[in-house]
N, C-alpha and C positions, 0 to 999 in steps of 0.2 A: 410654279414653274410653267414655262410656256411650251414645253415640248420640243423646243429647238435644241439641237445637239450643241455642246460646247466645242465640238471639233469643227474645224473649218471645212467648208465645202469647196472642193477644187473648182467646180463649175461656177459657183457664186464669186469666188475670188477672181477667176479668169474674166468673168463677165464684168466685174467692177473695174478691172484694169482696162478692158476694151472700152467700156463706157467713158472712163476718164479721158483716155486718148481721143475718143471721138468728140467729146465735149471740147477739148482743147483744139482739135482740128477745125471744128465748126467755128469756134471763136476766132482762130487765126485766119480762117477763110473770110469771115465777115470783116474783120479788121483789115486784112490785106486788100479786100475789095474797096473798102472805104478809103484807105490810105492811097491806093492806086488811083481811084477816081479823083481824089483830092489833088494828087500830083498831076494828073492829066489836066484837070481844070486850071491849076495854077501855072503849069509850065508848058502847056500846049495850047489850050483854047483861049485862055485869058493872058497869055504871055505877050510881053512887049520887049523890045530891045533889038539888038543887031542881028541875032541868029536864033530866034525862038523856034523856027522850024527844024533846026538841027539839034539844038540843046534839049528841047522838050521831050521828044520821043526817046532819046538816049537816056535821059534822066528817068523817065517813066520805066523804061526797060530795066534799068539798074535797080529801081525801087521794087519792082516785081521780083527780080532775081534775088534781091536781098531778103524779101519776105519768104521766098521758097527755101532759101538757105536756112532761115530761121526755123522753118518747119522741120528741116532735116536735123538741125542741131537740137531741137526740142525733144526729139525722139529718145536718144540715149539718156538725157537728163531725166525725163519723165519715167523712163524704164527703170532707172536706178532708184529713184524715190519710191515708185510703186512696187518694185521688186523687193526692196528692203521691207517695206510695210507689209506687203502680202506674205512674203517669205517668213516673217516673224510669227505668222499664225500656224506654221507647220513645224512639226518636230523632225520630219524626214527631209534632209537637204535635197534629195533628188526629186521629191514631190514638189517642194517649194520652187526648185529651179525649173521644173517642167511647167508649173502653173504660171510663173512669172514670165518665162520665155514665150510660152504660147500666147499669153495675154499681150505681151509686148509685140509679138509678131503681128497678130491680127489687129491689135490696137494701133500700131504704127501705120499700117496701110489704110486703116479707117481714118486716122488723123490726117495723113498725107492726102488721101483721096478727097476728104471734105475741104481741106485747106486749098488744094489745087482747083477744086471745083469752084470755090469762091473767087479765086484769082482768074480763072478762065472766063468768068462772066464779064470781065472788064473788056469793053470794046469802045470803038469810036475813034475820033481823030487822035493821032499820035501813038496808037497801039501797034503799029506795024513792026516796031523793033522788038517787041516782047518775044521771048523764046517760044518755040513750038513745044507743046506739052510732051511730045514723044522724045524730045531732047533731054527731058528730066528722068527718063526711065532708068538709065544706067546708074546715076547718082541715087535715085530713089531705092533701087535694089540694094546698093551698097550700104546706104543708111539703114535700110531695113535689117540687114544682117548685123550691123553694129548695134542696133537697138535691141534685137533679139538676144544677142550674146550678153549685152549689158544687163538686160532684164533677168536672164537666167542666172548669171553670176550673182547679181544683187539678191535674187530670191534665195539662192543657196547660202549666201552670207547672212541674210536676214533670218534664216531658219536656225542659226546658231544662237539666236537671242530669243528663243521661244519663251513666252510667259507662262 
């Protein structure tokens, strides 16, 4: 035997949840930057047609907005999956809910921060229409609350299926 306890560690489970959120956030930030830069190249700098100066920046802004919304939608989905998985390791529903909610709270803001960091590095011609990051604070906080609640409830539900 390895000396490890068969009981779950709340700290390790919370760390795992935060790490997965951060990994997804970093990936979405990189993909968002690549997609945004591609859209900028296609619809702003290399665009031709009757109104590329009007269409390109608006399309780019919508692409970045859509990527931000994807970050916000990913939070509760990821919290539900990780909450159920992590919660199933605990016999006590309140401990499972606390671990999953805490991990989802910290993890969501890590994910959103890394994702928005990737998007914020996009610059150049046509980026004038992209929303200001401070405009995302309200929706970010609301999405954080929804993600935290989802994680906590999923953790409590997951604890009902302890192995």
